[in-house]
C-alpha positions as CSV (number, residue, x, y, z in Angstrom):
1,M,140.2,-29.0,-95.4
2,A,137.3,-27.4,-93.5
3,E,138.2,-25.9,-90.2
4,E,136.8,-27.8,-87.1
5,P,133.9,-25.8,-85.7
6,P,134.5,-24.2,-82.3
7,A,133.7,-26.2,-79.2
8,P,130.2,-25.6,-77.9
9,F,130.4,-23.6,-74.7
10,T,126.9,-24.1,-73.3
11,P,125.0,-27.2,-72.1
12,A,122.5,-26.8,-74.9
13,G,125.3,-26.4,-77.5
14,E,127.0,-29.5,-76.3
15,E,123.7,-31.4,-76.5
16,A,122.9,-30.2,-80.0
17,A,126.4,-31.1,-81.2
18,A,126.1,-34.6,-79.9
19,R,122.7,-35.1,-81.4
20,A,124.0,-34.1,-84.8
21,V,126.6,-36.9,-84.8
22,L,124.9,-39.8,-83.0
23,S,122.6,-42.3,-84.6
24,A,119.0,-42.2,-83.6
25,P,119.2,-45.4,-81.4
26,T,122.3,-44.2,-79.6
27,W,120.9,-40.7,-79.2
28,A,117.7,-42.3,-77.7
29,F,119.9,-44.2,-75.2
30,V,122.0,-41.2,-74.2
31,F,119.3,-38.6,-74.1
32,G,116.2,-40.6,-73.1
33,A,114.7,-41.1,-69.6
34,A,111.9,-43.0,-68.0
35,G,108.4,-42.7,-69.4
36,A,107.0,-41.1,-72.4
37,E,107.5,-37.5,-71.3
38,E,110.8,-37.9,-69.4
39,T,109.2,-36.0,-66.6
40,S,111.8,-36.6,-63.9
41,K,114.7,-35.7,-66.2
42,L,113.1,-32.4,-67.1
43,A,112.2,-31.8,-63.4
44,N,115.8,-32.3,-62.4
45,R,116.8,-29.4,-64.6
46,R,114.0,-27.1,-63.5
47,A,114.8,-27.8,-59.9
48,W,118.5,-26.8,-60.3
49,D,117.4,-23.7,-62.2
50,S,115.1,-22.7,-59.3
51,V,117.9,-22.5,-56.8
52,F,119.2,-18.9,-56.2
53,L,122.1,-17.8,-53.9
54,E,122.8,-14.8,-51.8
55,H,126.4,-13.7,-52.5
56,R,128.7,-12.7,-49.6
57,L,130.4,-9.8,-51.2
58,P,132.2,-7.7,-50.5
59,A,134.8,-10.2,-49.5
60,D,138.5,-10.7,-50.3
61,V,138.5,-13.2,-53.1
62,S,142.0,-12.4,-54.4
63,R,143.3,-15.8,-53.4
64,R,141.1,-18.7,-54.4
65,S,141.2,-22.5,-54.7
66,S,138.8,-24.9,-56.3
67,G,140.5,-28.0,-54.8
68,S,138.4,-30.4,-52.9
69,V,138.1,-34.0,-51.7
70,V,135.9,-36.5,-53.7
71,F,135.5,-40.1,-52.5
72,G,138.2,-39.5,-50.0
73,V,140.9,-38.3,-52.4
74,A,142.2,-34.9,-53.6
75,S,140.4,-33.5,-56.6
76,E,140.9,-30.3,-58.6
77,A,137.2,-29.5,-58.0
78,P,134.4,-31.1,-56.0
79,I,133.4,-32.9,-59.2
80,A,133.6,-36.4,-60.6
81,V,132.2,-38.2,-63.7
82,A,129.2,-40.3,-63.0
83,P,129.1,-44.1,-63.8
84,M,127.6,-44.6,-67.3
85,G,126.9,-47.7,-69.2
86,L,128.4,-48.6,-72.5
87,P,130.3,-45.3,-73.5
88,A,131.8,-47.2,-76.4
89,Q,128.4,-46.8,-78.1
90,V,129.1,-43.1,-78.3
91,W,132.8,-43.2,-79.2
92,P,135.3,-46.0,-79.8
93,H,137.0,-46.9,-76.5
94,G,134.7,-44.3,-74.9
95,D,135.4,-45.4,-71.3
96,L,139.1,-45.0,-71.8
97,E,138.7,-41.6,-73.4
98,I,136.6,-40.3,-70.5
99,A,139.1,-41.6,-67.9
100,A,142.0,-40.0,-69.8
101,A,140.2,-36.7,-69.7
102,C,139.5,-37.0,-66.0
103,A,143.2,-37.7,-65.4
104,E,144.1,-34.6,-67.4
105,V,141.6,-32.4,-65.5
106,G,142.5,-34.0,-62.1
107,I,139.1,-35.3,-61.1
108,P,137.9,-38.8,-60.3
109,V,135.7,-41.0,-62.5
110,A,133.2,-43.6,-61.4
111,V,133.2,-46.7,-63.6
112,S,130.0,-48.6,-64.2
113,T,129.4,-52.3,-63.9
114,M,128.0,-51.9,-67.4
115,A,131.2,-50.3,-68.7
116,S,132.4,-51.2,-72.2
117,A,136.0,-51.6,-71.0
118,R,137.6,-53.5,-68.1
119,I,138.2,-51.7,-64.8
120,E,141.8,-52.7,-65.0
121,D,142.3,-51.0,-68.3
122,I,140.4,-47.9,-67.3
123,A,142.4,-47.6,-64.1
124,R,145.6,-47.6,-66.1
125,S,144.6,-44.2,-67.6
126,G,145.9,-42.5,-64.5
127,A,142.5,-41.3,-63.3
128,R,141.4,-42.0,-59.8
129,C,138.5,-44.5,-60.3
130,A,135.6,-45.5,-58.1
131,F,133.6,-48.5,-59.1
132,Q,129.8,-48.6,-59.3
133,L,128.2,-52.0,-58.5
134,Y,124.9,-53.3,-59.6
135,W,123.6,-56.0,-57.3
136,L,123.8,-58.9,-59.9
137,R,122.0,-62.2,-59.4
138,D,125.3,-64.0,-59.9
139,A,126.8,-63.7,-56.4
140,A,130.1,-65.1,-57.5
141,L,130.4,-62.5,-60.3
142,R,129.5,-59.7,-57.8
143,R,132.3,-60.8,-55.5
144,Q,134.7,-61.1,-58.4
145,L,133.8,-57.5,-59.5
146,V,134.4,-56.1,-56.0
147,A,137.8,-57.9,-55.8
148,R,138.8,-56.6,-59.3
149,A,137.9,-53.1,-58.2
150,E,140.0,-53.5,-55.1
151,D,143.0,-54.9,-57.0
152,A,142.7,-52.2,-59.6
153,G,143.3,-49.5,-57.0
154,C,139.8,-48.1,-56.9
155,I,139.1,-45.4,-54.3
156,A,135.5,-46.3,-53.5
157,L,132.6,-48.6,-54.2
158,L,129.2,-47.2,-55.2
159,I,126.3,-49.6,-54.7
160,T,123.3,-48.6,-56.9
161,V,119.9,-49.2,-55.2
162,D,117.5,-47.4,-57.5
163,A,117.5,-49.8,-60.4
164,P,116.0,-53.0,-59.3
165,V,114.8,-53.8,-62.8
166,P,115.9,-52.4,-66.2
167,R,113.8,-49.4,-67.3
168,G,114.1,-48.1,-70.8
169,S,112.4,-45.0,-72.3
170,E,109.6,-44.7,-74.8
171,R,112.1,-42.8,-76.9
172,E,114.4,-45.9,-77.0
173,R,111.5,-48.2,-77.8
174,F,110.3,-46.0,-80.6
175,V,113.6,-46.1,-82.5
176,G,114.3,-49.7,-81.7
177,Y,117.3,-49.3,-79.4
178,R,118.6,-52.7,-78.3
179,P,121.2,-52.5,-75.4
180,G,124.2,-54.6,-75.7
181,V,123.8,-55.6,-79.3
182,D,126.7,-53.7,-80.9
183,V,128.6,-53.0,-77.7
184,E,128.4,-55.3,-74.6
185,P,129.2,-54.6,-71.0
186,V,132.5,-56.5,-70.8
187,M,132.5,-57.1,-67.0
188,A,128.9,-58.0,-66.4
189,G,128.1,-59.7,-69.7
190,S,124.5,-60.7,-69.8
191,A,124.2,-61.0,-66.0
192,E,120.8,-59.8,-64.6
193,I,120.3,-57.4,-61.8
194,D,118.8,-59.0,-58.6
195,P,115.7,-57.1,-57.5
196,S,115.9,-58.6,-54.0
197,L,118.7,-56.2,-52.8
198,S,117.9,-54.9,-49.3
199,W,119.7,-53.3,-46.3
200,P,121.2,-56.6,-44.9
201,D,122.9,-57.1,-48.3
202,I,124.4,-53.7,-48.2
203,E,125.6,-54.2,-44.6
204,E,127.2,-57.5,-45.7
205,L,128.9,-55.7,-48.7
206,I,130.3,-53.0,-46.5
207,A,131.7,-55.5,-44.1
208,S,133.3,-57.6,-46.9
209,T,135.3,-54.9,-48.7
210,R,138.2,-52.7,-47.8
211,L,136.8,-50.0,-50.0
212,P,134.6,-47.2,-48.6
213,V,131.1,-47.8,-49.8
214,Y,128.6,-45.2,-51.0
215,V,124.9,-46.0,-51.4
216,K,123.8,-44.5,-54.7
217,G,120.2,-43.6,-55.5
218,I,119.1,-42.1,-52.2
219,L,116.2,-39.6,-52.2
220,S,114.9,-39.7,-48.6
221,P,116.3,-38.7,-45.2
222,E,115.4,-42.0,-43.8
223,A,117.3,-44.0,-46.4
224,A,120.3,-41.8,-45.9
225,Q,120.3,-42.3,-42.2
226,R,119.9,-46.1,-42.8
227,A,123.0,-46.0,-45.0
228,Q,124.9,-44.1,-42.4
229,A,123.9,-46.6,-39.7
230,A,124.9,-49.5,-42.0
231,G,128.5,-48.1,-42.0
232,A,128.6,-46.6,-45.4
233,A,131.1,-43.8,-46.1
234,G,128.5,-41.7,-47.8
235,V,125.4,-41.5,-50.1
236,V,124.8,-40.3,-53.6
237,V,121.6,-38.4,-53.7
238,S,120.4,-39.5,-57.2
239,N,117.4,-40.3,-59.2
240,H,119.5,-42.0,-61.9
241,G,119.2,-38.9,-64.1
242,G,115.5,-39.5,-64.4
243,R,116.2,-42.8,-66.2
244,Q,114.4,-45.2,-63.8
245,L,111.3,-43.5,-62.3
246,D,109.5,-40.8,-64.3
247,C,108.0,-39.2,-61.1
248,A,111.2,-39.4,-59.0
249,L,111.9,-36.4,-56.7
250,P,114.4,-34.0,-58.3
251,T,117.7,-34.2,-56.4
252,A,117.9,-30.4,-55.8
253,L,114.8,-30.9,-53.7
254,A,115.9,-34.1,-52.0
255,L,119.4,-32.9,-51.1
256,P,118.6,-30.3,-48.4
257,R,116.3,-32.7,-46.6
258,V,118.9,-35.5,-46.7
259,N,121.6,-33.1,-45.6
260,R,119.6,-31.8,-42.6
261,A,118.9,-35.4,-41.4
262,L,122.5,-36.4,-41.6
263,H,123.9,-33.2,-40.2
264,A,121.8,-33.7,-37.0
265,T,123.9,-36.8,-36.3
266,D,127.1,-34.7,-36.2
267,R,129.3,-37.4,-37.9
268,G,131.6,-37.1,-40.8
269,F,129.6,-38.5,-43.7
270,D,129.9,-37.7,-47.4
271,V,126.8,-36.5,-49.4
272,V,127.3,-36.6,-53.1
273,V,124.7,-35.6,-55.6
274,D,123.9,-36.1,-59.3
275,S,121.1,-35.9,-61.9
276,G,120.6,-32.9,-64.0
277,I,123.8,-31.0,-63.1
278,T,125.2,-29.4,-66.3
279,T,127.0,-26.2,-65.2
280,G,129.6,-24.9,-62.7
281,T,126.9,-22.8,-61.2
282,D,124.9,-26.0,-60.5
283,V,128.0,-27.3,-58.6
284,V,128.0,-24.2,-56.3
285,R,124.2,-24.6,-55.9
286,A,124.7,-28.2,-54.8
287,L,127.4,-27.3,-52.3
288,A,125.1,-24.6,-50.8
289,L,122.4,-27.2,-50.5
290,G,124.6,-29.5,-48.5
291,A,126.5,-31.7,-51.0
292,S,130.3,-32.3,-50.6
293,S,130.7,-33.0,-54.3
294,V,128.7,-33.7,-57.5
295,L,128.7,-36.2,-60.4
296,I,128.4,-35.2,-64.0
297,G,126.8,-37.7,-66.4
298,R,125.0,-37.0,-69.7
299,Q,126.9,-33.8,-70.4
300,V,130.1,-35.8,-70.5
301,L,128.6,-38.2,-73.0
302,Y,127.6,-35.2,-75.2
303,G,131.2,-34.1,-75.2
304,L,132.4,-37.6,-75.9
305,A,130.1,-37.9,-78.9
306,R,131.6,-34.8,-80.5
307,G,135.3,-35.4,-80.0
308,G,136.3,-38.3,-77.8
309,M,138.7,-37.3,-75.1
310,Q,139.0,-33.7,-76.4
311,G,135.2,-33.3,-76.3
312,V,135.1,-34.6,-72.7
313,L,137.9,-32.2,-71.8
314,N,136.0,-29.3,-73.4
315,V,132.9,-30.1,-71.2
316,L,134.9,-30.7,-68.0
317,R,137.0,-27.5,-68.4
318,R,133.8,-25.5,-69.1
319,I,132.2,-26.8,-65.9
320,T,135.3,-26.4,-63.7
321,E,135.9,-22.9,-65.0
322,E,132.3,-21.9,-64.4
323,F,132.5,-23.4,-61.0
324,A,135.6,-21.3,-60.1
325,Q,133.9,-18.1,-61.5
326,T,130.6,-18.7,-59.6
327,L,132.5,-19.5,-56.4
328,T,134.3,-16.2,-56.7
329,M,131.1,-14.2,-57.6
330,T,129.4,-15.5,-54.5
331,G,132.2,-14.3,-52.3
332,C,133.8,-17.7,-51.6
333,T,137.4,-18.6,-51.9
334,T,137.1,-22.4,-51.4
335,P,134.4,-25.0,-52.1
336,A,134.0,-25.5,-48.3
337,E,132.9,-21.9,-47.9
338,A,130.0,-22.5,-50.3
339,A,128.3,-24.5,-47.6
340,N,127.7,-21.2,-45.8
341,L,125.8,-19.6,-48.7
342,H,122.1,-19.1,-48.2
343,P,120.1,-20.9,-50.9
344,H,116.5,-19.9,-51.9
345,V,114.1,-21.6,-54.2
346,I,112.0,-19.5,-56.5
347,D,109.2,-21.5,-58.1
348,A,106.6,-19.6,-60.1
349,D,105.8,-16.6,-57.9
350,Q,106.6,-18.3,-54.6
351,H,109.9,-17.4,-52.9
352,H,111.0,-19.0,-49.7
353,G,114.3,-20.0,-48.0
354,I,115.2,-23.6,-47.9
């Protein structure tokens, strides 16, 4: 019997390993993004790579902790897995495999409305689960999903605001990808997203649930302040991984502006970020730019494609280990200290402090 190849240990290696095993349609869904050139997705990565940090060494870093709080609960790192639709396309029972890996690593997982398993079954994995809600046209189904998330013991509710209509990629159309044909979203079925979602709806949602609500898909300071005024527990600075708008502002650029606007109000308010984060170094960059925690998306699916729960574990352990190492090398002993690092953006030949 041939030996199993060693686990990839770089984001590019994980991506290549996933591409080698997934069908063309599934790969198009996992990898693709809005538009023909996937501009926003590529810009996400370039923006994170453009952030450089001044270390604080020498400093006593002999005693260190990566522990943090994510969505109001203790986590082994300021990291959670992002909500992603239909993981069972990538690996049988993919949602359950991802959740089991999160439970093993000790970080939360956000479960999508478009998951391929029930929230009740995913919660039984032992992972701390948040639930991501799309604003469905069927109001009764929306209310039912929120109630199920509450009853399943979810720790937070994430309302996604940056997907008023479905948006596929040219890559998906070229290979004939058809969502929901082989694997269906078991909780939402064929329900459609309601494009009329507005701030009064969000205020009503916040008032109607006992879960802390995070508004996901925020890119502007004004929207973040509106979410805070509505009573949200936090925001997720996100451009949907570049999947919805091909000219969306990269989150590494949006994050510091959002953080400054919220910091001025001097209130406790969570700022989470996702889109394009692939390494532990990115996590430290995000904390330095003002995030309290990050969500990891595609990279987890790459791991899932290669080896189910074990593949996800490989990715999460790589990222959490890189995070701990980068934290130490910047002179920080806890994630909270990373907020005091001084970030710079180097873009082409221009260098300026944020």
